[in-house]
FIKELO-45477 format. One record per residue (C-alpha): residue in three letters; x, y, z; residue number from 1. Coordinates in nm, 2 decimals, decimal comma, m for minus. Example, Ala and Ser with C-alpha at 12.3 -4.5 7.8 and 13.67 -1.06 7.14 Angstrom:
2
GUSE  res      xx      yy      zz    n
GUSE  Ala    1,23   m0,45    0,78    1
GUSE  Ser    1,37   m0,11    0,71    2
***
This chain:
421
GUSE  res      xx      yy      zz    n
GUSE  Met   m0,86    1,34   m5,83    1
GUSE  Asn   m1,09    1,04   m5,80    2
GUSE  Arg   m1,22    0,94   m5,46    3
GUSE  Arg   m1,12    0,59   m5,35    4
GUSE  Thr   m1,39    0,33   m5,38    5
GUSE  Pro   m1,49    0,22   m5,03    6
GUSE  Leu   m1,40   m0,14   m4,94    7
GUSE  Phe   m1,74   m0,20   m4,79    8
GUSE  Tyr   m2,05   m0,10   m4,99    9
GUSE  Tyr   m2,31    0,05   m4,76   10
GUSE  Gly   m2,59   m0,12   m4,95   11
GUSE  Trp   m2,51   m0,45   m4,78   12
GUSE  Ala   m2,57   m0,29   m4,44   13
GUSE  Val   m2,90   m0,15   m4,56   14
GUSE  Leu   m3,00   m0,49   m4,70   15
GUSE  Ala   m2,91   m0,67   m4,38   16
GUSE  Ala   m3,10   m0,43   m4,15   17
GUSE  Ser   m3,42   m0,45   m4,36   18
GUSE  Ala   m3,39   m0,82   m4,39   19
GUSE  Val   m3,38   m0,87   m4,01   20
GUSE  Val   m3,70   m0,67   m3,97   21
GUSE  Glu   m3,86   m0,87   m4,26   22
GUSE  Leu   m3,75   m1,20   m4,10   23
GUSE  Leu   m3,91   m1,11   m3,77   24
GUSE  Met   m4,23   m0,99   m3,95   25
GUSE  Thr   m4,28   m1,30   m4,15   26
GUSE  Gly   m4,19   m1,52   m3,86   27
GUSE  Leu   m4,44   m1,35   m3,63   28
GUSE  Thr   m4,72   m1,36   m3,89   29
GUSE  Gly   m4,74   m1,61   m4,18   30
GUSE  Phe   m4,50   m1,87   m4,04   31
GUSE  Ser   m4,66   m1,86   m3,69   32
GUSE  Ala   m5,02   m1,84   m3,80   33
GUSE  Gly   m5,07   m2,21   m3,77   34
GUSE  Leu   m4,97   m2,20   m3,40   35
GUSE  Phe   m5,28   m2,00   m3,32   36
GUSE  Val   m5,53   m2,21   m3,50   37
GUSE  Leu   m5,60   m2,47   m3,23   38
GUSE  Pro   m5,59   m2,21   m2,94   39
GUSE  Leu   m5,84   m1,99   m3,12   40
GUSE  Gln   m6,06   m2,28   m3,22   41
GUSE  Gly   m6,07   m2,40   m2,86   42
GUSE  Glu   m6,13   m2,05   m2,70   43
GUSE  Phe   m6,39   m1,92   m2,94   44
GUSE  His   m6,54   m2,26   m3,06   45
GUSE  Leu   m6,47   m2,19   m3,42   46
GUSE  Ser   m6,46   m2,42   m3,72   47
GUSE  Arg   m6,12   m2,50   m3,86   48
GUSE  Ala   m6,18   m2,28   m4,16   49
GUSE  Asp   m6,27   m1,99   m3,94   50
GUSE  Ala   m5,98   m2,05   m3,70   51
GUSE  Gln   m5,75   m2,01   m4,00   52
GUSE  Thr   m5,91   m1,68   m4,10   53
GUSE  Pro   m5,69   m1,44   m3,89   54
GUSE  Val   m5,39   m1,47   m4,12   55
GUSE  Leu   m5,61   m1,45   m4,42   56
GUSE  Leu   m5,75   m1,12   m4,30   57
GUSE  Leu   m5,39   m0,99   m4,27   58
GUSE  Tyr   m5,32   m1,10   m4,63   59
GUSE  Leu   m5,64   m0,95   m4,75   60
GUSE  Gly   m5,55   m0,61   m4,60   61
GUSE  Ala   m5,20   m0,64   m4,75   62
GUSE  Ala   m5,34   m0,73   m5,09   63
GUSE  Leu   m5,58   m0,43   m5,10   64
GUSE  Cys   m5,31   m0,19   m4,98   65
GUSE  Gly   m5,02   m0,34   m5,19   66
GUSE  Pro   m5,02   m0,09   m5,48   67
GUSE  Ile   m5,06    0,21   m5,25   68
GUSE  Ala   m4,79    0,09   m5,01   69
GUSE  Gly   m4,56    0,02   m5,30   70
GUSE  Arg   m4,60    0,37   m5,44   71
GUSE  Ala   m4,55    0,52   m5,09   72
GUSE  Leu   m4,22    0,34   m5,07   73
GUSE  Asp   m4,12    0,49   m5,40   74
GUSE  Arg   m4,21    0,84   m5,30   75
GUSE  Phe   m4,15    0,90   m4,93   76
GUSE  Pro   m3,84    0,87   m4,70   77
GUSE  Ile   m3,81    0,52   m4,58   78
GUSE  Arg   m3,75    0,57   m4,21   79
GUSE  Pro   m4,07    0,76   m4,13   80
GUSE  Val   m4,26    0,49   m4,33   81
GUSE  Met   m4,09    0,22   m4,12   82
GUSE  Trp   m4,17    0,39   m3,79   83
GUSE  Leu   m4,53    0,44   m3,89   84
GUSE  Gly   m4,56    0,08   m4,00   85
GUSE  Gly   m4,40   m0,05   m3,68   86
GUSE  Ala   m4,63    0,16   m3,47   87
GUSE  Leu   m4,94    0,03   m3,65   88
GUSE  Phe   m4,84   m0,33   m3,64   89
GUSE  Cys   m4,75   m0,33   m3,27   90
GUSE  Leu   m5,07   m0,14   m3,19   91
GUSE  Ala   m5,27   m0,42   m3,36   92
GUSE  Leu   m5,09   m0,69   m3,17   93
GUSE  Val   m5,15   m0,53   m2,83   94
GUSE  Thr   m5,52   m0,46   m2,91   95
GUSE  Ile   m5,57   m0,82   m3,02   96
GUSE  Ala   m5,40   m0,95   m2,71   97
GUSE  Leu   m5,62   m0,75   m2,48   98
GUSE  Ser   m5,95   m0,79   m2,67   99
GUSE  Ser   m6,22   m1,05   m2,66  100
GUSE  Ser   m6,41   m0,91   m2,96  101
GUSE  Leu   m6,36   m1,11   m3,28  102
GUSE  Ala   m6,48   m0,81   m3,48  103
GUSE  Leu   m6,22   m0,58   m3,33  104
GUSE  Met   m5,95   m0,84   m3,38  105
GUSE  Ala   m6,05   m0,87   m3,74  106
GUSE  Leu   m6,03   m0,50   m3,79  107
GUSE  Met   m5,69   m0,48   m3,64  108
GUSE  Leu   m5,56   m0,74   m3,88  109
GUSE  Leu   m5,73   m0,60   m4,18  110
GUSE  Val   m5,59   m0,24   m4,16  111
GUSE  Pro   m5,31   m0,15   m3,92  112
GUSE  Ala   m5,14   m0,49   m3,90  113
GUSE  Ala   m5,17   m0,53   m4,28  114
GUSE  Leu   m5,01   m0,19   m4,34  115
GUSE  Gly   m4,72   m0,27   m4,11  116
GUSE  Tyr   m4,68   m0,61   m4,27  117
GUSE  Leu   m4,64   m0,45   m4,61  118
GUSE  Val   m4,40   m0,16   m4,53  119
GUSE  Leu   m4,18   m0,37   m4,30  120
GUSE  Gly   m4,20   m0,70   m4,49  121
GUSE  Met   m4,07   m0,84   m4,82  122
GUSE  Leu   m4,19   m0,54   m5,03  123
GUSE  Asn   m3,97   m0,30   m4,84  124
GUSE  Thr   m3,66   m0,52   m4,85  125
GUSE  Ala   m3,70   m0,60   m5,22  126
GUSE  Thr   m3,75   m0,23   m5,30  127
GUSE  Leu   m3,44   m0,13   m5,11  128
GUSE  Ala   m3,24   m0,41   m5,28  129
GUSE  Ser   m3,35   m0,30   m5,63  130
GUSE  Arg   m3,24    0,06   m5,55  131
GUSE  Trp   m2,91   m0,01   m5,39  132
GUSE  Phe   m2,78   m0,28   m5,63  133
GUSE  Phe   m2,75   m0,31   m6,00  134
GUSE  Arg   m2,45   m0,53   m6,09  135
GUSE  His   m2,55   m0,78   m5,82  136
GUSE  Arg   m2,92   m0,72   m5,82  137
GUSE  Gly   m3,01   m1,09   m5,85  138
GUSE  Leu   m2,80   m1,18   m5,55  139
GUSE  Ser   m2,93   m0,89   m5,34  140
GUSE  Leu   m3,29   m0,99   m5,42  141
GUSE  Gly   m3,21   m1,35   m5,33  142
GUSE  Ile   m3,07   m1,24   m5,00  143
GUSE  Ala   m3,37   m1,01   m4,95  144
GUSE  Ala   m3,60   m1,30   m5,02  145
GUSE  Val   m3,41   m1,52   m4,76  146
GUSE  Ala   m3,57   m1,32   m4,48  147
GUSE  Thr   m3,91   m1,43   m4,60  148
GUSE  Ser   m3,82   m1,79   m4,54  149
GUSE  Gly   m3,60   m1,72   m4,25  150
GUSE  Gly   m3,91   m1,63   m4,06  151
GUSE  Gly   m3,98   m2,00   m4,02  152
GUSE  Leu   m3,69   m2,02   m3,78  153
GUSE  Val   m3,89   m1,80   m3,54  154
GUSE  Ala   m4,18   m2,04   m3,52  155
GUSE  Pro   m4,04   m2,29   m3,28  156
GUSE  Phe   m3,95   m2,02   m3,02  157
GUSE  Leu   m4,30   m1,87   m3,05  158
GUSE  Ala   m4,45   m2,22   m3,02  159
GUSE  Arg   m4,28   m2,27   m2,68  160
GUSE  Leu   m4,38   m1,92   m2,57  161
GUSE  Ile   m4,74   m1,99   m2,65  162
GUSE  Ala   m4,72   m2,33   m2,47  163
GUSE  Ser   m4,58   m2,17   m2,15  164
GUSE  Gln   m4,75   m1,83   m2,14  165
GUSE  Gly   m5,06   m1,85   m2,36  166
GUSE  Trp   m5,13   m1,70   m2,70  167
GUSE  Arg   m5,23   m1,35   m2,56  168
GUSE  Thr   m4,92   m1,30   m2,36  169
GUSE  Ala   m4,71   m1,42   m2,65  170
GUSE  Leu   m4,86   m1,14   m2,87  171
GUSE  Leu   m4,75   m0,88   m2,61  172
GUSE  Tyr   m4,40   m1,02   m2,61  173
GUSE  Glu   m4,41   m1,01   m2,99  174
GUSE  Ala   m4,50   m0,64   m3,00  175
GUSE  Ala   m4,23   m0,53   m2,76  176
GUSE  Phe   m3,95   m0,72   m2,93  177
GUSE  Phe   m4,06   m0,62   m3,28  178
GUSE  Ala   m4,08   m0,25   m3,18  179
GUSE  Met   m3,72   m0,26   m3,06  180
GUSE  Ala   m3,60   m0,43   m3,38  181
GUSE  Val   m3,77   m0,16   m3,60  182
GUSE  Val   m3,60    0,12   m3,41  183
GUSE  Leu   m3,26   m0,03   m3,43  184
GUSE  Ala   m3,29   m0,12   m3,80  185
GUSE  Ser   m3,40    0,23   m3,89  186
GUSE  Leu   m3,08    0,37   m3,75  187
GUSE  Ile   m2,89    0,19   m4,04  188
GUSE  Ile   m3,13    0,21   m4,33  189
GUSE  Arg   m3,10    0,49   m4,59  190
GUSE  Asp   m3,32    0,55   m4,90  191
GUSE  Asp   m3,08    0,50   m5,19  192
GUSE  Pro   m2,71    0,52   m5,29  193
GUSE  Gly   m2,74    0,89   m5,38  194
GUSE  Arg   m2,82    0,98   m5,01  195
GUSE  Met   m2,47    0,84   m4,92  196
GUSE  Gly   m2,28    0,98   m5,22  197
GUSE  Leu   m2,25    0,63   m5,37  198
GUSE  Glu   m2,44    0,67   m5,70  199
GUSE  Asn   m2,11    0,63   m5,89  200
GUSE  His   m1,99    0,33   m5,69  201
GUSE  Pro   m1,89    0,03   m5,92  202
GUSE  Glu   m2,20   m0,15   m5,80  203
GUSE  Asn   m2,41    0,11   m5,99  204
GUSE  Arg   m2,21    0,15   m6,30  205
GUSE  Gly   m2,41    0,07   m6,61  206
GUSE  Arg   m2,74    0,17   m6,45  207
GUSE  Asn   m2,96    0,39   m6,66  208
GUSE  Gln   m2,96    0,73   m6,49  209
GUSE  Ala   m3,34    0,76   m6,53  210
GUSE  Ser   m3,39    0,44   m6,34  211
GUSE  Arg   m3,22    0,56   m6,02  212
GUSE  Pro   m3,45    0,67   m5,74  213
GUSE  Gly   m3,42    1,03   m5,65  214
GUSE  Ala   m3,42    1,19   m5,31  215
GUSE  His   m3,69    1,09   m5,07  216
GUSE  Gly   m3,76    0,74   m5,21  217
GUSE  Gly   m3,81    0,85   m5,57  218
GUSE  Ser   m4,04    1,15   m5,52  219
GUSE  Ser   m3,82    1,35   m5,77  220
GUSE  Leu   m3,92    1,09   m6,03  221
GUSE  Lys   m4,29    1,14   m5,97  222
GUSE  Gly   m4,35    1,23   m6,33  223
GUSE  Glu   m4,16    0,91   m6,44  224
GUSE  Leu   m4,36    0,66   m6,22  225
GUSE  Gln   m4,54    0,42   m6,44  226
GUSE  Arg   m4,92    0,45   m6,44  227
GUSE  Trp   m5,10    0,15   m6,29  228
GUSE  Gly   m5,29    0,10   m6,61  229
GUSE  Thr   m4,96    0,06   m6,80  230
GUSE  Ile   m4,83   m0,20   m6,55  231
GUSE  Leu   m5,15   m0,41   m6,57  232
GUSE  Ser   m5,15   m0,41   m6,95  233
GUSE  Thr   m4,79   m0,53   m6,97  234
GUSE  Arg   m4,74   m0,90   m7,03  235
GUSE  Gly   m4,39   m0,87   m6,88  236
GUSE  Phe   m4,57   m0,80   m6,55  237
GUSE  Trp   m4,83   m1,08   m6,56  238
GUSE  Ala   m4,60   m1,38   m6,65  239
GUSE  Pro   m4,37   m1,37   m6,35  240
GUSE  Ser   m4,64   m1,22   m6,12  241
GUSE  Leu   m4,88   m1,51   m6,18  242
GUSE  Val   m4,62   m1,78   m6,12  243
GUSE  Val   m4,47   m1,62   m5,80  244
GUSE  Ala   m4,82   m1,54   m5,67  245
GUSE  Thr   m4,93   m1,90   m5,72  246
GUSE  Ile   m4,63   m2,05   m5,56  247
GUSE  Leu   m4,63   m1,81   m5,26  248
GUSE  Gly   m5,00   m1,84   m5,22  249
GUSE  Ile   m4,98   m2,22   m5,21  250
GUSE  Ser   m4,68   m2,23   m4,98  251
GUSE  Gly   m4,85   m1,99   m4,74  252
GUSE  Ala   m5,14   m2,23   m4,72  253
GUSE  Ile   m4,90   m2,52   m4,67  254
GUSE  Val   m4,72   m2,35   m4,38  255
GUSE  Thr   m5,05   m2,26   m4,22  256
GUSE  Val   m5,18   m2,62   m4,22  257
GUSE  Ile   m4,86   m2,81   m4,14  258
GUSE  Pro   m4,89   m2,79   m3,76  259
GUSE  Ala   m5,25   m2,91   m3,76  260
GUSE  Tyr   m5,19   m3,16   m4,04  261
GUSE  Gly   m4,89   m3,31   m3,85  262
GUSE  Val   m5,10   m3,34   m3,53  263
GUSE  Gln   m5,38   m3,51   m3,73  264
GUSE  Leu   m5,12   m3,77   m3,85  265
GUSE  Gly   m5,02   m3,84   m3,50  266
GUSE  Phe   m4,70   m3,63   m3,46  267
GUSE  Ser   m4,64   m3,38   m3,18  268
GUSE  Thr   m4,69   m3,01   m3,23  269
GUSE  Ile   m4,32   m2,95   m3,19  270
GUSE  Ala   m4,23   m3,22   m3,45  271
GUSE  Ala   m4,48   m3,07   m3,70  272
GUSE  Thr   m4,35   m2,72   m3,64  273
GUSE  Gly   m4,00   m2,86   m3,72  274
GUSE  Leu   m4,13   m2,92   m4,07  275
GUSE  Ile   m4,18   m2,54   m4,10  276
GUSE  Ser   m3,81   m2,49   m4,00  277
GUSE  Leu   m3,71   m2,74   m4,27  278
GUSE  Phe   m3,92   m2,56   m4,53  279
GUSE  Ser   m3,75   m2,24   m4,43  280
GUSE  Ala   m3,40   m2,38   m4,45  281
GUSE  Ala   m3,46   m2,52   m4,80  282
GUSE  Ala   m3,61   m2,19   m4,91  283
GUSE  Ile   m3,31   m1,99   m4,77  284
GUSE  Leu   m3,05   m2,20   m4,95  285
GUSE  Thr   m3,25   m2,20   m5,27  286
GUSE  Lys   m3,30   m1,82   m5,26  287
GUSE  Ile   m2,93   m1,75   m5,25  288
GUSE  Ala   m2,87   m2,00   m5,53  289
GUSE  Ala   m3,16   m1,86   m5,74  290
GUSE  Gly   m3,04   m1,50   m5,68  291
GUSE  Ile   m2,69   m1,59   m5,82  292
GUSE  Leu   m2,84   m1,78   m6,11  293
GUSE  Ser   m3,07   m1,50   m6,21  294
GUSE  Asp   m2,76   m1,29   m6,27  295
GUSE  Leu   m2,61   m1,56   m6,49  296
GUSE  Val   m2,88   m1,76   m6,68  297
GUSE  Asp   m3,23   m1,71   m6,83  298
GUSE  Lys   m3,45   m1,61   m6,53  299
GUSE  Arg   m3,75   m1,78   m6,69  300
GUSE  Leu   m3,59   m2,12   m6,66  301
GUSE  Val   m3,54   m2,07   m6,29  302
GUSE  Leu   m3,90   m1,96   m6,24  303
GUSE  Leu   m4,03   m2,27   m6,43  304
GUSE  Phe   m3,81   m2,49   m6,21  305
GUSE  Ala   m3,99   m2,34   m5,91  306
GUSE  Ser   m4,33   m2,43   m6,05  307
GUSE  Ala   m4,21   m2,79   m6,11  308
GUSE  Ser   m4,09   m2,81   m5,75  309
GUSE  Met   m4,42   m2,69   m5,61  310
GUSE  Met   m4,61   m2,95   m5,81  311
GUSE  Gly   m4,38   m3,22   m5,68  312
GUSE  Ser   m4,44   m3,11   m5,33  313
GUSE  Leu   m4,81   m3,11   m5,36  314
GUSE  Ala   m4,80   m3,46   m5,52  315
GUSE  Leu   m4,60   m3,58   m5,21  316
GUSE  Phe   m4,84   m3,42   m4,96  317
GUSE  Gly   m5,13   m3,60   m5,13  318
GUSE  Leu   m4,97   m3,94   m5,08  319
GUSE  Pro   m5,04   m4,16   m4,78  320
GUSE  Ser   m4,80   m3,97   m4,55  321
GUSE  Asn   m4,54   m4,09   m4,31  322
GUSE  Phe   m4,29   m3,84   m4,16  323
GUSE  Thr   m4,03   m3,91   m4,43  324
GUSE  Val   m4,28   m3,81   m4,70  325
GUSE  Leu   m4,37   m3,50   m4,51  326
GUSE  Leu   m4,00   m3,41   m4,49  327
GUSE  Ala   m3,96   m3,44   m4,86  328
GUSE  Ala   m4,28   m3,25   m4,94  329
GUSE  Ala   m4,18   m2,96   m4,71  330
GUSE  Thr   m3,83   m2,95   m4,86  331
GUSE  Leu   m3,97   m2,93   m5,22  332
GUSE  Ala   m4,22   m2,66   m5,11  333
GUSE  Gly   m3,93   m2,46   m4,96  334
GUSE  Ile   m3,72   m2,50   m5,28  335
GUSE  Ala   m4,02   m2,38   m5,49  336
GUSE  Gln   m4,07   m2,07   m5,28  337
GUSE  Gly   m3,69   m2,00   m5,27  338
GUSE  Ala   m3,66   m2,02   m5,65  339
GUSE  Ala   m3,97   m1,81   m5,73  340
GUSE  Leu   m3,95   m1,49   m5,53  341
GUSE  Pro   m3,60   m1,35   m5,61  342
GUSE  Thr   m3,63   m1,46   m5,97  343
GUSE  Ala   m3,97   m1,30   m6,03  344
GUSE  Ser   m3,84   m0,99   m5,85  345
GUSE  Ala   m3,54   m0,97   m6,07  346
GUSE  Leu   m3,75   m1,00   m6,39  347
GUSE  Ile   m3,98   m0,72   m6,27  348
GUSE  Ala   m3,69   m0,50   m6,17  349
GUSE  Ala   m3,52   m0,55   m6,51  350
GUSE  Arg   m3,85   m0,47   m6,69  351
GUSE  Phe   m3,97   m0,17   m6,49  352
GUSE  Gly   m3,65   m0,03   m6,33  353
GUSE  Gly   m3,55    0,04   m5,97  354
GUSE  Ala   m3,74    0,37   m5,94  355
GUSE  Arg   m4,07    0,20   m6,02  356
GUSE  Phe   m4,01   m0,13   m5,85  357
GUSE  Gly   m4,21   m0,06   m5,54  358
GUSE  Ala   m4,52    0,05   m5,73  359
GUSE  Thr   m4,50   m0,25   m5,97  360
GUSE  Met   m4,43   m0,51   m5,70  361
GUSE  Gly   m4,72   m0,37   m5,50  362
GUSE  Trp   m4,95   m0,51   m5,77  363
GUSE  Thr   m4,76   m0,84   m5,76  364
GUSE  Tyr   m4,82   m0,86   m5,38  365
GUSE  Leu   m5,18   m0,79   m5,44  366
GUSE  Leu   m5,19   m1,11   m5,65  367
GUSE  Ile   m4,99   m1,29   m5,39  368
GUSE  Gly   m5,22   m1,18   m5,11  369
GUSE  Ala   m5,53   m1,28   m5,31  370
GUSE  Leu   m5,41   m1,63   m5,39  371
GUSE  Thr   m5,28   m1,68   m5,03  372
GUSE  Ile   m5,62   m1,59   m4,90  373
GUSE  Ala   m5,80   m1,81   m5,15  374
GUSE  Gly   m5,56   m2,10   m5,07  375
GUSE  Gly   m5,58   m2,07   m4,70  376
GUSE  Arg   m5,96   m2,04   m4,69  377
GUSE  Leu   m6,00   m2,33   m4,94  378
GUSE  Ser   m5,78   m2,56   m4,74  379
GUSE  Gly   m5,98   m2,50   m4,43  380
GUSE  Thr   m6,31   m2,53   m4,60  381
GUSE  Leu   m6,22   m2,86   m4,77  382
GUSE  Phe   m6,09   m2,99   m4,43  383
GUSE  Asp   m6,43   m2,91   m4,27  384
GUSE  Met   m6,60   m3,09   m4,56  385
GUSE  Ser   m6,38   m3,40   m4,58  386
GUSE  Gly   m6,20   m3,42   m4,25  387
GUSE  Gly   m5,86   m3,40   m4,41  388
GUSE  Tyr   m5,63   m3,19   m4,63  389
GUSE  Asn   m5,56   m3,43   m4,92  390
GUSE  Ser   m5,84   m3,28   m5,14  391
GUSE  Gly   m5,69   m2,94   m5,09  392
GUSE  Phe   m5,35   m3,06   m5,20  393
GUSE  Gly   m5,51   m3,20   m5,52  394
GUSE  Val   m5,68   m2,88   m5,61  395
GUSE  Phe   m5,36   m2,68   m5,55  396
GUSE  Leu   m5,17   m2,92   m5,78  397
GUSE  Val   m5,41   m2,88   m6,07  398
GUSE  Phe   m5,42   m2,50   m6,03  399
GUSE  Ser   m5,04   m2,48   m6,02  400
GUSE  Ala   m5,01   m2,67   m6,34  401
GUSE  Ala   m5,27   m2,45   m6,51  402
GUSE  Ile   m5,09   m2,13   m6,41  403
GUSE  Ser   m4,76   m2,27   m6,54  404
GUSE  Val   m4,92   m2,33   m6,88  405
GUSE  Ile   m5,08   m1,99   m6,89  406
GUSE  Ala   m4,75   m1,82   m6,80  407
GUSE  Leu   m4,57   m2,00   m7,08  408
GUSE  Met   m4,81   m1,85   m7,33  409
GUSE  Leu   m4,73   m1,49   m7,21  410
GUSE  Glu   m4,45   m1,28   m7,34  411
GUSE  Trp   m4,14   m1,31   m7,11  412
GUSE  Lys   m3,88   m1,11   m7,31  413
GUSE  Ile   m3,76   m0,78   m7,18  414
GUSE  Pro   m3,77   m0,51   m7,46  415
GUSE  Pro   m3,43   m0,34   m7,50  416
GUSE  Thr   m3,59    0,00   m7,43  417
GUSE  Ala   m3,71   m0,13   m7,09  418
GUSE  Arg   m3,38   m0,27   m6,97  419
GUSE  Glu   m3,16   m0,09   m6,72  420
GUSE  Ser   m2,85   m0,07   m6,92  421
***
């Protein structure tokens, strides 16, 4: 006698719990990085480029550890990995808050904070989405990606906390709140459908048995994990990875400079921070739409639309800016990020399978981290040289156009033997 199909698929609970942790992680790091620029510049007498370095150190550590963290997510039980990541991240925040040594702060960001950022951020949520969903994979990846942009909703609250309590006290509050969130989320999260007896749920029908993660995060498929050399020699990896890394790298730089850019143009810090929330809202709505579209239409078209949106945003940022222009530019940048991440993730999941998704996306996040670091450092350096950000927006526009052309020249089709079907 067949067991009745549960009305509620547990994968949605797993996705929601991981997404909340990711939202907090991105909100307390990338989206809030710009809030610390002016306080750090004033306290330590740094240049603007150096004051923007902390978040770049975080991204550097994440980029270097991306492939390793991705493979760890494929091989080990998820909850102990989350607990370790949470402990490392909170330790880094507390140490930075209590230290006056720039070298120690840099070390905390480069190693423990970066590891926590990876295993509790978008890599973790996207990996779980690719494991738990097959029929609605695009939608689930879109929802997973929402948390990346939803972090911008945290920035205004943190801005007020920094204004009232100072940046060091704000970091201590961050650590305490984030630790509680990780513990609560870990009570819900499970590794894969097989751990809950849901491998034959309608959501997973049609999935290639070999593509399913085994027990303990895919460790039973150790022999099937794709070698890094094979990943890096596959055009199906490079095309979506280059596009999404460029868009996320540029959008990360945009979010970092928006508060200082808005203040430079004569707007208040709160008003400038509101642009980050607008960026986030646009990205959230677009990620849901892009996730749905990636299940229905050619994913490559959605990714190219994301590139066009980013180029439009950069062109607007480079114009003589009033607040209306900034609103339009921030909205387009959010649309670009929203369309890029779930679509690229869906392309990679279809090409490499759920069991190897973490390891493959780890290399994609290495590219994302590298371009985010380069973009953030370049924007700060050009500001110190010219006194403004317009030259940086121009460089980003040219680079984005060049990457789009290169991606079009690469092979995008998914070979039938590589599809999960």
